[in-house]
C-alpha positions as CSV (number, residue, x, y, z in Angstrom):
1,M,-44.9,9.2,-64.7
2,Q,-41.3,8.1,-64.2
3,I,-40.2,5.5,-66.7
4,E,-38.2,2.7,-65.1
5,T,-35.1,2.0,-67.0
6,S,-33.4,-0.3,-64.4
7,I,-35.5,-2.9,-62.6
8,P,-33.2,-5.4,-60.7
9,L,-35.9,-8.1,-60.4
10,L,-36.6,-7.9,-64.2
11,E,-32.9,-8.1,-64.9
12,N,-32.4,-11.1,-62.5
13,I,-35.3,-13.0,-64.0
14,L,-34.2,-12.5,-67.6
15,E,-30.4,-12.9,-67.3
16,P,-30.4,-16.7,-67.1
17,W,-32.4,-16.8,-70.4
18,K,-29.8,-14.7,-72.3
19,P,-27.9,-17.7,-73.8
20,I,-31.2,-19.3,-74.9
21,I,-32.8,-16.1,-76.4
22,G,-29.5,-15.2,-78.1
23,S,-29.5,-12.2,-80.4
24,Q,-33.1,-11.4,-79.5
25,Y,-32.3,-10.9,-75.8
26,Q,-31.9,-7.1,-75.9
27,P,-35.0,-6.5,-78.0
28,Y,-37.0,-8.9,-75.8
29,K,-35.8,-7.2,-72.6
30,N,-36.7,-3.8,-74.1
31,H,-40.1,-5.1,-74.9
32,V,-40.6,-6.4,-71.4
33,Y,-39.5,-3.0,-70.0
34,R,-42.2,-1.3,-72.2
35,V,-44.9,-3.7,-71.1
36,V,-44.0,-3.3,-67.4
37,N,-43.9,0.5,-67.7
38,F,-47.3,0.6,-69.4
39,C,-48.7,-1.6,-66.5
40,F,-47.2,0.9,-64.0
41,L,-48.7,3.8,-65.9
42,L,-52.2,2.3,-66.2
43,H,-52.6,0.9,-62.7
44,Q,-52.0,2.6,-59.4
45,S,-50.0,-0.2,-57.9
46,T,-48.7,-1.4,-54.6
47,P,-45.1,-2.8,-54.3
48,D,-46.6,-6.3,-54.5
49,D,-48.5,-5.3,-57.6
50,R,-45.4,-4.0,-59.2
51,E,-43.5,-7.2,-58.4
52,K,-46.3,-9.2,-60.0
53,F,-46.3,-7.0,-63.1
54,I,-42.5,-7.5,-63.4
55,I,-42.7,-11.3,-63.1
56,A,-45.7,-11.5,-65.5
57,G,-43.9,-9.2,-68.0
58,C,-40.8,-11.4,-68.1
59,F,-42.8,-14.5,-68.9
60,H,-45.8,-13.1,-70.8
61,D,-44.5,-14.0,-74.3
62,K,-42.7,-17.3,-73.5
63,R,-43.1,-19.9,-76.2
64,R,-42.0,-23.5,-76.3
């Protein structure tokens, strides 16, 4: 398995949240990368599946 360390869609989704997340932005982004990479590892996915994993990963831990 190749670990994805740069996923443009993930970066584009999370970037606008950087000012809101503040000092926890980098740790949260790292966490999302781990979640997404585990999904890629555990599921043989199509490009559409991968996009869905990335989007879900970005918002999976969103709290109000």
